[in-house]
Every structure is written in structure tokens, then in C-alpha cells.
C-alpha positions as CSV (number, residue, x, y, z in Angstrom):
1,M,392.9,229.2,64.3
2,R,393.7,227.9,67.7
3,G,391.9,226.3,70.6
4,G,391.1,229.3,72.7
5,P,391.7,232.9,73.4
6,G,395.5,233.1,73.0
7,R,398.0,233.6,70.2
8,I,396.6,232.7,66.8
9,V,398.4,230.4,64.4
10,R,398.1,232.3,61.1
11,H,397.2,230.7,57.9
12,G,396.8,233.7,55.6
13,P,393.9,235.6,54.1
14,P,391.1,234.0,52.0
15,C,392.6,232.3,48.9
16,A,391.7,233.6,45.5
17,L,389.8,230.3,44.6
18,S,387.0,230.4,42.1
19,A,383.5,229.8,43.4
20,A,383.1,226.9,40.9
21,A,386.1,225.1,42.3
22,I,384.9,225.4,45.8
23,L,381.4,224.4,44.9
24,A,382.9,221.1,43.6
25,L,383.8,220.3,47.2
26,A,380.2,219.4,48.0
27,A,379.6,217.2,45.0
28,P,381.0,213.8,43.9
29,A,384.1,214.5,41.9
30,A,384.4,213.9,38.2
31,A,386.9,211.5,36.7
32,G,390.4,212.6,37.6
33,G,389.3,214.6,40.6
34,G,388.7,213.7,44.2
35,T,386.4,210.9,45.3
36,L,383.6,210.6,47.7
37,S,384.2,207.9,50.2
38,G,383.5,206.6,53.7
39,P,385.7,207.7,56.7
40,V,388.9,206.0,57.5
41,G,388.5,204.0,60.7
42,A,384.7,204.4,61.0
43,E,383.4,200.8,61.1
44,A,379.9,201.8,60.2
45,C,381.0,203.7,57.1
46,V,384.0,201.8,55.8
47,G,383.6,201.1,52.1
48,A,380.5,203.4,51.7
49,A,380.2,204.7,48.2
50,G,378.3,207.8,49.3
51,P,376.8,209.3,52.5
52,C,376.4,206.8,55.3
53,T,374.1,206.8,58.4
54,I,375.7,207.4,61.8
55,A,372.4,207.4,63.6
56,P,368.7,208.2,62.8
57,G,368.7,211.6,61.3
58,V,372.6,211.9,61.2
59,T,374.5,211.2,57.9
60,Y,378.2,211.6,57.2
61,R,380.3,211.9,54.1
62,L,384.0,212.5,53.5
63,L,385.1,214.7,50.5
64,R,388.6,214.4,49.3
65,R,390.0,217.1,47.0
66,T,393.3,217.8,45.4
67,A,392.7,221.3,44.1
68,P,393.2,224.1,44.9
69,R,395.1,222.2,47.6
70,L,394.8,218.8,49.3
71,M,391.7,218.8,51.5
72,H,389.8,216.3,53.5
73,V,386.3,217.7,54.4
74,H,384.1,215.8,56.9
75,I,380.4,216.7,56.6
76,A,377.7,215.6,59.0
77,E,374.2,216.5,58.0
78,I,371.6,216.5,60.7
79,D,367.8,216.3,60.1
80,M,366.5,218.3,63.0
81,A,363.0,217.0,62.3
82,E,364.0,213.4,63.2
83,P,361.9,212.2,66.2
84,G,363.9,212.1,69.4
85,L,366.9,213.9,67.9
86,E,368.5,216.6,70.2
87,V,371.4,218.9,69.9
88,R,373.1,219.7,73.2
89,V,376.1,221.7,74.4
90,T,378.5,220.4,77.0
91,P,377.0,221.1,80.5
92,A,379.0,223.1,83.0
93,D,381.5,221.4,85.3
94,R,382.7,224.0,87.8
95,T,384.5,221.6,90.2
96,A,387.9,222.9,89.1
97,G,386.9,226.6,89.7
98,M,386.1,227.6,86.2
99,E,383.2,226.8,83.8
100,Y,384.5,223.5,82.5
101,R,387.0,220.8,82.9
102,A,388.8,220.3,79.6
103,K,388.2,217.0,77.8
104,T,388.6,215.6,74.3
105,T,385.7,215.3,72.0
106,S,386.0,211.5,72.2
107,R,385.8,211.6,76.0
108,Y,382.7,213.9,75.8
109,L,380.9,211.6,73.4
110,A,381.7,208.5,75.5
111,D,380.7,210.2,78.7
112,E,377.4,211.7,77.4
113,G,376.4,209.0,74.9
114,A,376.1,211.3,71.9
115,A,375.8,209.8,68.4
116,L,378.1,212.5,66.9
117,A,380.1,215.4,68.4
118,V,382.4,218.3,67.4
119,N,384.4,220.8,69.4
120,A,382.7,224.1,70.0
121,S,383.9,227.3,71.7
122,Y,387.2,229.2,71.7
123,F,388.4,228.8,75.2
124,L,391.0,230.0,77.8
125,P,393.5,229.7,79.3
126,F,395.2,229.2,75.9
127,V,398.4,230.4,74.1
128,G,399.1,229.1,70.6
129,G,401.5,229.8,67.8
130,S,404.2,231.3,70.0
131,P,407.5,231.6,68.2
132,G,409.4,230.7,71.3
133,G,407.4,227.5,71.8
134,Q,405.6,228.8,74.9
135,D,402.2,227.4,73.8
136,F,399.8,226.5,76.6
137,V,396.7,224.2,76.4
138,P,394.9,222.9,79.5
139,Q,395.4,219.2,80.0
140,A,392.5,216.8,80.3
141,G,390.6,217.5,83.5
142,A,392.1,221.0,84.0
143,A,389.9,224.1,84.4
144,A,388.8,226.1,81.3
145,N,386.4,228.9,80.4
146,A,384.5,229.3,77.1
147,S,385.1,232.6,75.2
148,G,381.7,234.0,74.6
149,A,378.2,233.1,75.8
150,V,377.2,229.4,76.2
151,V,373.8,228.0,77.2
152,A,373.4,224.3,78.1
153,G,370.2,222.8,79.3
154,G,368.7,226.3,79.8
155,E,371.6,227.3,82.1
156,Q,373.9,230.2,81.3
157,V,377.2,228.4,81.5
158,S,379.3,231.2,80.2
159,P,378.3,234.9,80.0
160,P,378.6,237.1,76.9
161,D,382.1,238.7,76.6
162,A,384.4,240.5,74.2
163,V,387.6,238.6,75.0
164,D,387.9,237.3,71.4
165,A,386.9,239.6,68.5
166,R,386.1,236.6,66.3
167,V,383.1,235.8,68.5
168,D,380.4,237.6,66.6
169,S,377.6,235.0,66.4
170,I,375.7,232.4,68.3
171,A,374.3,229.0,67.2
172,C,371.1,228.1,69.0
173,F,369.3,224.8,69.2
174,A,365.9,223.5,70.2
175,R,363.9,220.4,69.5
176,G,363.4,220.3,65.7
177,R,365.2,223.6,64.9
178,A,368.5,225.4,64.8
179,L,369.5,228.9,64.0
180,V,372.5,231.2,63.7
181,R,372.2,234.8,64.7
182,A,374.4,237.8,65.4
183,G,375.5,238.6,68.9
184,Q,375.7,236.3,71.9
185,A,372.0,235.7,72.9
186,C,369.6,233.0,71.9
187,P,365.9,233.8,71.6
188,E,363.3,232.4,73.9
189,G,362.7,228.7,73.6
190,F,366.2,227.7,72.6
191,P,367.8,226.0,75.7
192,E,371.1,225.2,74.0
193,G,373.5,227.8,72.4
194,V,377.2,228.4,71.8
195,S,379.0,231.6,70.6
196,A,381.9,231.6,68.2
197,G,382.7,233.1,64.8
198,P,383.5,234.8,62.6
199,R,380.3,234.7,60.6
200,L,380.5,232.9,57.2
201,L,377.0,233.3,55.7
202,R,374.2,235.8,56.5
203,E,370.9,235.1,54.7
204,G,372.8,233.1,52.0
205,V,375.4,235.8,51.3
206,G,379.0,235.3,52.1
207,V,380.4,237.5,54.9
208,P,384.0,238.7,54.3
209,R,386.4,237.7,57.0
210,P,387.3,240.8,59.2
211,A,391.0,241.7,59.7
212,F,392.4,240.4,63.0
213,G,395.6,241.5,64.7
214,P,398.0,239.5,66.8
215,D,396.7,238.2,70.2
216,G,397.9,239.1,73.6
217,M,399.0,236.5,76.2
218,F,395.9,234.6,77.2
219,H,393.7,237.0,75.2
220,G,391.7,236.4,72.0
221,A,392.0,238.0,68.6
222,V,391.9,241.8,68.2
223,R,389.9,243.3,65.3
224,L,391.9,245.7,63.2
225,A,390.4,249.0,61.9
226,E,392.1,248.5,58.5
227,P,393.5,245.4,56.8
228,P,397.2,244.8,57.2
229,R,399.5,246.3,54.6
230,E,401.2,243.0,53.8
231,T,399.0,240.1,52.7
232,P,400.3,236.7,53.8
233,P,400.1,233.9,51.2
234,A,396.7,232.3,50.7
235,G,396.0,229.1,52.5
236,G,394.0,227.5,55.2
237,G,394.2,225.4,58.3
238,P,392.1,222.9,60.3
239,R,388.5,224.2,60.6
240,T,385.3,223.4,62.4
241,A,382.1,225.2,61.3
242,L,378.4,224.9,61.2
243,G,375.5,226.0,58.9
244,V,371.7,225.9,59.0
245,S,369.0,225.9,56.4
246,A,366.5,228.7,55.9
247,D,363.8,226.9,57.8
248,G,366.2,225.7,60.6
249,R,365.3,222.1,60.0
250,R,368.7,221.1,58.6
251,L,372.1,221.5,60.4
252,W,375.5,220.9,58.9
253,L,378.6,220.3,61.0
254,V,381.9,220.5,59.0
255,V,385.4,219.7,60.0
256,V,388.3,220.2,57.6
257,D,391.7,218.6,58.4
258,G,394.7,220.8,58.0
259,R,398.5,221.3,58.7
260,Q,399.2,217.9,57.3
261,P,401.0,217.9,54.0
262,G,400.2,214.8,52.0
263,H,396.9,214.4,53.8
264,S,395.1,217.7,54.1
265,E,396.3,221.3,54.1
266,G,393.1,222.9,55.5
267,A,390.5,225.4,54.3
268,S,390.2,229.2,54.3
269,H,387.3,231.4,55.3
270,D,386.2,231.7,51.7
271,D,386.5,228.0,51.2
272,L,384.0,227.5,53.9
273,V,381.7,230.2,52.6
274,A,381.5,228.5,49.2
275,L,381.0,225.1,50.7
276,F,378.1,226.1,52.9
277,Q,376.4,227.9,50.0
278,E,376.6,224.7,47.9
279,L,375.2,222.6,50.8
280,G,372.2,224.9,50.9
281,A,372.9,226.7,54.2
282,R,371.3,230.1,54.7
283,D,373.5,231.0,57.7
284,A,376.8,229.7,58.8
285,M,379.6,230.5,61.3
286,S,383.0,229.2,62.3
287,L,383.7,227.4,65.5
288,D,387.1,226.9,67.2
289,G,389.5,225.3,64.7
290,G,393.2,224.6,64.5
291,G,394.3,221.8,66.8
292,S,390.8,221.7,68.3
293,A,389.1,220.7,65.1
294,T,387.6,217.2,65.8
295,M,384.6,215.2,64.7
296,V,383.7,212.0,66.5
297,A,381.0,209.4,66.0
298,R,379.6,206.6,68.1
299,G,380.8,203.4,66.5
300,P,380.1,199.8,67.5
301,G,383.2,199.5,69.6
302,G,383.4,203.0,71.1
303,P,384.1,206.6,70.0
304,L,385.4,206.9,66.4
305,V,387.4,210.0,65.4
306,L,386.2,210.6,61.9
307,N,388.8,213.2,61.0
308,R,392.5,213.5,61.7
309,P,393.0,216.2,64.3
310,I,396.4,217.6,64.9
311,H,397.4,218.8,68.4
312,T,400.9,219.8,69.4
313,R,401.9,219.1,65.8
314,V,401.0,215.4,66.2
315,P,398.6,214.1,63.6
316,G,395.8,212.0,65.1
317,R,396.2,213.5,68.6
318,E,393.1,215.0,70.1
319,R,393.1,218.3,72.0
320,P,391.2,218.6,75.3
321,V,388.8,221.5,74.8
322,A,386.3,223.4,77.0
323,N,383.0,222.3,75.4
324,H,381.4,220.5,72.5
325,I,378.3,220.2,70.4
326,G,376.7,216.8,70.7
327,I,374.0,215.2,68.5
328,F,371.9,212.8,70.4
329,S,369.8,210.3,68.2
330,G,368.9,206.8,69.0
331,Q,369.6,205.1,72.4
332,P,373.2,204.0,73.3
333,P,373.3,200.4,74.4
334,A,372.5,199.4,77.9
335,G,375.4,199.6,80.3
336,G,376.3,203.2,79.7
337,P,377.6,205.4,76.9
338,V,381.1,203.8,77.0
339,A,379.8,200.2,76.8
340,L,379.0,200.5,73.1
341,L,379.5,196.8,72.4
342,P,377.0,194.3,73.9
343,P,378.2,193.8,77.5
344,P,379.6,190.4,78.4
345,E,377.3,187.9,80.0
346,E,376.9,188.6,83.7
347,R,378.4,185.9,85.8
348,A,377.6,185.6,89.5
349,V,380.8,185.8,91.4
350,P,380.8,183.5,94.4
351,R,381.2,185.0,97.8
352,L,383.1,182.7,100.1
353,R,384.5,182.9,103.6
354,A,387.9,182.1,105.1
355,T,388.3,180.3,108.4
356,L,390.4,182.1,111.1
357,E,392.9,179.7,112.7
358,R,395.2,181.8,114.9
359,I,396.1,185.3,115.9
360,Y,399.6,186.7,116.8
361,G,400.5,190.1,118.1
362,A,403.3,191.9,116.2
363,P,403.8,195.6,116.3
364,E,405.4,195.5,112.8
365,A,402.2,194.1,111.3
366,R,401.3,197.3,109.5
367,Q,402.2,196.6,105.9
368,G,402.3,192.8,105.4
369,V,403.6,189.4,106.5
370,A,405.6,186.5,105.1
371,A,405.9,183.0,106.5
372,D,408.0,179.8,106.2
373,R,407.7,176.5,108.1
374,D,408.9,177.7,111.5
375,H,408.6,181.5,111.5
376,F,406.6,184.5,110.2
377,Y,408.0,187.9,109.3
378,A,405.8,191.0,110.2
379,I,406.6,194.0,108.0
380,V,406.2,197.7,108.5
381,N,407.7,200.5,106.3
382,T,411.2,200.4,107.6
383,A,411.3,197.3,109.9
384,I,410.9,193.5,109.8
385,G,410.2,191.4,112.9
386,K,410.9,187.6,112.8
387,Y,408.6,185.6,115.1
388,R,408.3,181.9,116.0
389,R,405.1,180.3,114.8
390,S,405.0,177.9,117.7
391,D,404.6,180.6,120.4
392,G,404.7,184.0,118.7
393,A,407.9,185.0,120.4
394,L,410.1,187.6,118.7
395,V,413.4,186.1,117.4
396,R,415.0,189.0,115.6
397,R,414.3,192.4,114.2
398,W,415.7,194.4,111.3
399,A,415.3,198.2,111.2
400,A,416.4,200.5,108.5
401,P,418.9,203.2,109.5
402,R,417.2,206.6,110.1
403,A,416.8,208.5,106.8
404,G,417.9,205.3,105.2
405,L,417.5,204.2,101.6
406,I,414.7,201.8,102.3
407,R,411.6,204.0,102.8
408,H,408.5,202.0,102.3
409,L,408.5,198.2,102.4
410,N,405.1,197.1,101.1
411,S,405.2,193.3,101.1
412,C,407.6,190.3,101.2
413,T,407.6,186.7,100.0
414,I,410.0,183.9,100.6
415,V,412.2,182.5,97.8
416,A,414.5,179.7,99.0
417,D,416.0,181.1,102.2
418,E,415.5,184.7,101.4
419,L,412.9,187.4,101.9
420,L,412.1,189.1,98.6
421,C,410.5,192.5,99.3
422,A,408.8,195.2,97.3
423,N,409.9,198.7,98.2
424,S,408.8,202.1,97.0
425,N,409.3,205.7,97.8
426,H,405.6,206.2,98.6
427,P,404.1,208.8,99.1
428,D,406.8,210.8,97.2
429,V,406.5,211.5,93.5
430,P,407.7,210.7,91.0
431,M,407.2,207.1,92.0
432,G,410.3,205.1,92.5
433,N,410.6,201.3,93.1
434,S,413.1,198.7,94.1
435,V,413.3,195.0,95.1
436,E,415.1,194.2,98.3
437,W,416.5,190.8,99.5
438,F,417.0,189.8,103.1
439,S,418.3,186.7,104.8
440,T,415.4,184.8,106.5
441,R,418.0,183.5,109.1
442,S,419.6,186.7,110.1
443,L,417.4,189.4,108.5
444,E,420.6,190.8,107.1
445,H,420.0,193.0,104.0
446,L,421.6,191.1,101.1
447,R,421.1,193.0,97.9
448,S,418.9,195.4,96.0
449,H,417.6,195.9,92.4
450,S,416.3,199.3,91.5
451,L,413.4,199.5,89.1
452,G,413.6,203.3,89.2
453,M,410.7,205.5,88.1
454,M,408.0,203.4,86.4
455,D,405.0,204.7,84.5
456,E,402.9,201.8,85.9
457,G,403.0,203.3,89.4
458,S,404.2,202.3,92.8
459,L,405.4,198.7,93.5
460,T,403.2,196.8,96.1
461,F,404.1,193.2,95.6
462,V,406.6,190.9,93.7
463,E,405.6,187.3,93.2
464,P,407.6,184.5,91.5
465,L,405.9,183.4,88.3
466,G,407.5,180.7,86.1
467,D,410.9,181.9,85.1
468,G,410.0,185.5,86.0
469,W,408.0,187.7,88.3
470,L,404.4,189.1,88.7
471,L,404.3,192.6,90.1
472,G,401.5,194.7,91.6
473,M,401.6,198.3,90.5
474,A,399.5,201.0,92.3
475,H,398.2,204.4,91.5
476,Y,396.2,206.4,94.0
477,S,393.2,208.8,93.8
478,D,394.2,210.7,96.9
479,A,396.9,213.2,97.6
480,T,399.6,210.5,97.3
481,G,398.9,209.9,93.6
482,V,400.0,211.7,90.5
483,P,397.9,214.0,88.4
484,F,395.6,212.4,85.8
485,K,396.4,208.9,86.9
486,P,393.9,207.8,89.6
487,S,393.6,204.4,91.2
488,D,391.9,203.1,88.0
489,Y,395.4,203.0,86.4
490,S,396.6,200.3,88.9
491,S,397.5,197.1,87.2
492,V,399.4,193.8,87.4
493,I,402.4,193.3,85.1
494,S,404.9,190.5,84.4
495,M,408.6,190.6,84.1
496,D,411.3,188.1,83.2
497,R,414.3,187.3,85.4
498,A,416.2,190.3,84.0
499,W,413.4,192.6,85.1
500,R,412.2,193.3,81.6
501,R,408.4,193.8,81.2
502,T,406.8,190.9,79.3
503,G,403.0,191.5,79.8
504,G,400.3,193.2,81.9
505,W,396.7,193.0,82.9
506,L,394.0,195.4,84.1
507,I,392.2,194.8,87.4
508,P,388.5,194.6,86.8
509,R,386.6,197.8,87.2
510,A,384.3,196.5,90.0
511,I,387.4,195.5,92.1
512,R,389.2,198.8,91.4
513,A,386.1,200.6,92.7
514,R,386.1,198.5,95.9
515,M,389.8,199.4,96.5
516,A,389.6,203.1,95.6
517,P,391.1,205.5,96.4
518,Q,393.9,203.0,97.1
519,A,394.9,200.0,95.0
520,A,396.0,196.3,95.4
521,S,398.3,196.4,98.4
522,G,399.1,192.6,98.4
523,G,399.0,189.8,95.9
524,A,400.1,186.2,95.7
525,I,399.6,183.2,93.4
526,G,397.8,180.4,95.2
527,P,398.4,176.6,94.8
528,D,395.5,176.6,92.3
529,G,397.4,179.0,90.0
530,L,395.0,181.8,90.6
531,L,396.0,185.3,91.7
532,Y,394.7,186.5,95.1
533,L,394.6,190.3,95.7
534,F,394.2,192.2,98.9
535,G,393.1,195.9,99.0
536,H,394.1,198.5,101.5
537,T,391.4,198.3,104.2
538,R,388.4,196.1,103.2
539,P,388.3,192.6,104.8
540,E,388.1,190.7,101.5
541,L,390.4,188.9,99.1
542,Y,389.7,189.0,95.3
543,V,390.4,185.9,93.4
544,L,391.5,186.5,89.8
545,A,392.2,184.2,86.8
546,R,394.2,184.9,83.7
547,P,391.9,185.8,80.7
548,V,392.2,183.6,77.6
549,A,391.9,186.8,75.5
550,G,392.0,190.5,76.2
551,P,393.8,192.6,78.8
552,E,391.5,192.4,81.9
553,L,391.8,189.8,84.6
554,V,388.7,187.6,85.3
555,H,387.1,188.0,88.7
556,V,386.2,184.4,89.8
557,A,385.5,184.8,93.6
558,T,385.6,187.1,96.6
559,I,386.6,185.7,100.0
560,D,385.6,187.4,103.2
561,L,388.0,187.2,106.1
562,D,388.5,188.9,109.4
563,A,391.6,191.0,108.4
564,A,391.6,194.6,107.3
565,G,395.1,194.5,106.1
566,Q,397.4,194.7,103.0
567,A,400.0,192.2,102.1
568,F,399.8,188.5,102.8
569,M,401.5,185.2,101.8
570,F,400.5,181.6,101.2
571,A,402.4,179.4,103.7
572,P,404.8,177.2,101.6
573,G,403.7,173.6,101.4
574,E,400.6,174.2,103.5
575,G,398.0,174.2,100.8
576,R,395.4,177.0,101.1
577,R,396.7,178.4,104.4
578,I,397.6,182.1,104.3
579,F,399.3,184.5,106.8
580,A,397.7,188.0,106.7
581,I,397.7,191.1,108.8
582,D,395.0,193.1,110.5
583,R,396.4,196.6,110.2
584,P,394.2,198.4,112.7
585,T,395.1,195.9,115.5
586,A,398.7,195.2,114.4
587,T,398.1,191.4,114.5
588,V,399.1,188.6,112.2
589,R,396.3,186.3,111.4
590,V,396.3,182.8,109.9
591,F,393.4,181.7,107.7
592,A,392.4,178.6,105.8
593,L,390.9,179.6,102.5
594,P,388.0,177.8,100.9
595,E,388.3,176.0,97.5
596,I,387.5,178.0,94.4
597,G,384.9,176.4,92.2
598,R,385.1,175.7,88.5
599,L,386.5,178.6,86.3
600,P,384.4,180.1,83.6
601,P,385.4,179.1,80.0
602,H,387.1,182.5,79.3
603,A,389.5,182.2,82.4
604,A,392.6,180.1,83.1
605,P,395.1,179.7,85.9
606,W,398.7,180.9,85.7
607,P,401.2,178.2,84.8
């Protein structure tokens, strides 16, 4: 199977396995056979000797078998009569121009707050199994259409179609009941439904798998009038399937790992037929399988992938797919579906105010400013102006040659008698960065160190820290960013004197939201050992401490000040005085910052 209408990865016809051998899949193994156990990595089920509870009305078990081939079978049994339990299909998201934006099953579960979820429809655009390695799968966030009819929340998300010949049935869900029927239409009163196939069981009787021919480019399977003359060897692959009981009160979701010798080789059509018969299903059907086959549960720390998916031949990698089937039972914790652990105690962040002491005019004050005892240095992309602090008079100016190698100076600080400046190629991509040194006396360019292309983003500031450096790295949610990495990916990293990465921290979510769609444009370590960050336009400084554990900086205060600028600098030897810029007015402004109170116990200053 494969993840959508495209070229199929073939696994051969149904294997000639006896029904008795397959029936054993659904029962605890005898001595010498497979064992029934809890899922690897699922905290709530680790060490379970039998079925374990994921949520009210939702139980899970893992079957391991070694004959007729190595197989890991993940079975979720859902009691549709459980009060408050709902089965839902991924709602439409047409913002990219198609029916959905592709996302992994884990991302769907986290976003929607489901207790358990599996992948659902075949989808397009998709090409799989191409001999020349020309496979295509939409990346996360890219547009995708389901193949066949889909109904979510009573809305017809995807119309019936005949793109993929395997789509011959539809699974329909309502409160307290599920059913599988032929075709692509749910009866009245079923607000959720997803089409797929081929059919596995019809009224308790196994349905033989039809013969399918090769796919066309971006086109689903074609049904053959006659079986192929040559029969490929028996076998299986990764599978996702569902079955329902005769009264529709019990639903089974099954995922079988495959394509992983030594772990699980997969299941055939007939394997699934026998399994659902033993489980007690009356009707059953396949969903999309192959690299799409994924089962995820809501664990105490976030989404838990219960099976081992295989996408792009990488075991454990999830594939972004068009839509999903979610089981909703029990309430996710307060704070949203992603916050599955109890949220940390809320701490009131003090809001303080800086005192404005002086204003200077400087046409270069568009990116940042640095200062020493007698002068300040106003910075724009390709120019630096040196001014006297006593009277604001221009002393000297450096300007990069036209079409020069320095494209976008972001900020500077002073180390000894040198200006150390962060430079990037913003807004070009891929993002490239360098550190540039200038003489504070003459503004002569002294030397350069290229950091090249960095996955962390665009360099906005470099700050001395111990025997190394602290760097601000920016991503952007506007047209100047890179795909799939919005401003939330901005961070602060540390490097040693040889410019080797030694650590890194996330900027708290609330601050990232305040800075969006840009990121931290300036940063400096204050005399109190705390990190002060300036955004792009808001007139506020964010004061951050180092966490005693974990990857996220601790927000300890916000300081309001009359400067809507970017980079700034603490005046050396002058305590809490900073030089900042007001970008709209091209002015340099001097402020006295208030003292920061006591730090919370989980926060510490930098050394």
C-alpha cells in the first residue's frame, strides 16, 4: 500500500496461511509462540500483561507473532456505548487550496485533543514505489486531497470519486454506533465518514482482494478484469484497517507494522480478514497503509506513537497524511490538547518601566546601536555612524561598498576596542551568517568569521558569554522566512571561542507570540547576569533567566520603554544604562533600566 493515489508499493497476493494460524493472532500465544504485551514507549501501558486502557471505552493491546512471518499487530478496541465517546474525522482545512493540509497523526492528535488516532484516507498528490526514486509525498502543511468521499462534522469535505479502485466502502460514525457499508455515502444520522478499501469482511464473510494493476502518475490503483498471469510471492506490508461488530457498538482499529525485517514484516489482505473474524467483526475494510500506517495515543507527556511507522524507508518516521480517524473520550487536561502534563504554576511576570534620559538624532539608527565611554555607534544594514556622546556630533562614518559582501548588519557590541557585529544575508534564503569586526577608533573593517548556512536561522546578535558567545537566531513567519520554519523556531544558542555550538534555549511561547512574525532582533547580557531581548517593533524589553532544568528560558520581567527598535547595548561600566534605537524616528535613546526583583527558584543568571 501507499499513502495516496499514486504508484503502489507491491507486497504480493494474499498468502496461503491457514485460518487457524491467523486466528491465533487475536489470542494470547501458547508457550513457544508470540506474547501479548504492552506497547513499547506507551507510558500508560508499559509492562501491561494484557489489554490496557488508553481512555474510557478505549483499550489497546499489542500482538507479537513469529509465524507465518514476524508481525507486530496493534489493536485498539472502542466501546461505542461509552458515555461521551465520539469518533471524528479530520475537519477540512482548505487554506492551501485543497481539502486538507497534510499533517502527521501525532500532530492531529495533539491539535485536536483525541485520545487515540489512526491515519485514514488514501490521498493525493502522491507517487510511491517508483523504481527511479521519484516518489512524492506532501510535506507537513502542504495541500492534499482525500481519495473518495469524506464527511466531517456533517460537512462533505471530499466528494465521492473513482480515482482509486481500492476505494469501495465507507466507514460511518455517529454517537454510540459505527458501520461499514459499500459505496461512498453514509446514511442519515451519521455525521462522520471516511471512504477507503478494499473491503475485508461483508456480513462476517471474507471478501477476496480484487486484482489491481499498476498506477498512473498521481493516480490511484486500477482494477484489472482478470488476475495477473504471474503471481508475486506471498507477503504483506504495513496496514491500517477497521472493523465493526454486528450491532455497531464495537469498533476495532488495527495497525500492522511492516517492511522492517527483524521487527515486523507486515500483513496481507487475508491476514486481516482472519484477524477481524476472530475479533468478532461483522464488517471490515482497509484504510490507507504502507508508510501512512500509524496509531497514536494520548499519553501523560504528549502524543505516543504506539506502532513503528516507516516513511521514506526510515523506521519510526511518521508520514504527513491528509486525514485521520480520532477517538475522543475523556477530557484532555486544561491548557489545550498539547499541554498533556499539568501546566507549570503560573507566575505573575512583573511589568516595569525604563526611564528615558536622552535622545540623539542619527540617520543610521535603523538596526541597532553600541556605545562606549565617549561615543555611540548607530547601525544600519550597510553603514555605521560614530557619534560623540557629549554633543551628538558625527565623528566618522563607515559604509560598505555598493554590492559589497556585508549585506545586513543587525547589531554590534564592543569588546575591548573593537565593534563585534552580527551580519546576515537577510532577506535572502538559504540563510547565511557571519561575524564582522571593526575598529572603534577608525571604523576600519578588521576581520570576518563566516558561520555560513545555519539551520538555527538568521544571526541577529552576538554577545560575549564566559569564554564563548551567546547568539540570537531568528526565523520569520513572513515572506522573508523559510518554509515550515516560522518565527516559533527562533532561539538563543551558545558557542565556544572556536564558534562550535555548545548549547541552546527556546524563547518562551508568550514572548515569541509578541514578536511574531519577526523574532528577537537584539539581545544583551545585563550586569545582573540576565538576558535582555528586544523584538522588532514593540516598545518592550523581555528579561530572561537561564532555566535550572529544561530547554526553555524563564521569563522574569517585561520592561516598557519609549523605543520601538531592534538592537541595543548596555553602556560598559554604567550599570543598568542602555543605548537603544527608535527605528521609526531614526533616533538613539538612552534609558536607565529598573532593577529586576528576586528570581523564581527554577531560574538562574548566566555566569
